C-alpha positions as CSV (number, residue, x, y, z in Angstrom):
1,X,-8.4,0.8,3.9
2,X,-5.7,1.6,1.6
3,X,-4.2,-1.9,2.4
4,X,-7.4,-3.4,1.2
5,X,-7.0,-1.6,-2.0
6,X,-3.8,-2.7,-2.7
7,X,-4.7,-6.3,-1.5
8,X,-7.4,-6.8,-4.3
9,X,-5.4,-4.8,-7.0
10,X,-2.6,-7.2,-6.3
11,X,-4.6,-10.4,-6.8
12,X,-3.2,-10.5,-10.2
13,X,0.4,-11.3,-8.8
14,X,-1.1,-14.2,-6.8
15,X,1.6,-16.5,-8.5
16,X,4.2,-14.2,-7.1
17,X,3.2,-14.0,-3.3
18,X,6.5,-12.2,-2.7
19,X,5.4,-9.5,-4.9
20,X,2.1,-8.8,-3.6
21,X,3.5,-9.0,0.2
22,X,5.7,-6.0,-1.3
23,X,3.0,-4.3,-2.6
24,X,1.0,-4.2,0.7
25,X,4.3,-3.0,2.1
26,X,4.9,-0.2,0.4
27,X,1.2,1.4,1.2
28,X,2.1,2.3,4.7
29,X,5.3,4.8,3.9
30,X,3.3,5.9,0.9
31,X,0.4,7.0,3.4
32,X,2.5,8.4,5.5
33,X,4.4,10.9,2.7
34,X,1.1,11.8,1.5
35,X,0.0,13.0,4.8
36,X,3.0,14.8,5.6
37,X,2.7,16.5,2.2
38,X,-1.1,17.4,2.7
39,X,-0.3,19.5,6.1
40,X,-2.4,17.3,8.3
41,X,-1.7,16.2,11.5
42,X,-0.7,13.1,12.8
């Protein structure tokens, strides 16, 4: 779901597809960090 949110938020970056890919790629490690900081089990 987070990837979908970033994809929609990055639509104005459609002129620069590499920035759109970079934004989507940063979602995964960010979600992992948030999960670790919240103390949730993986």
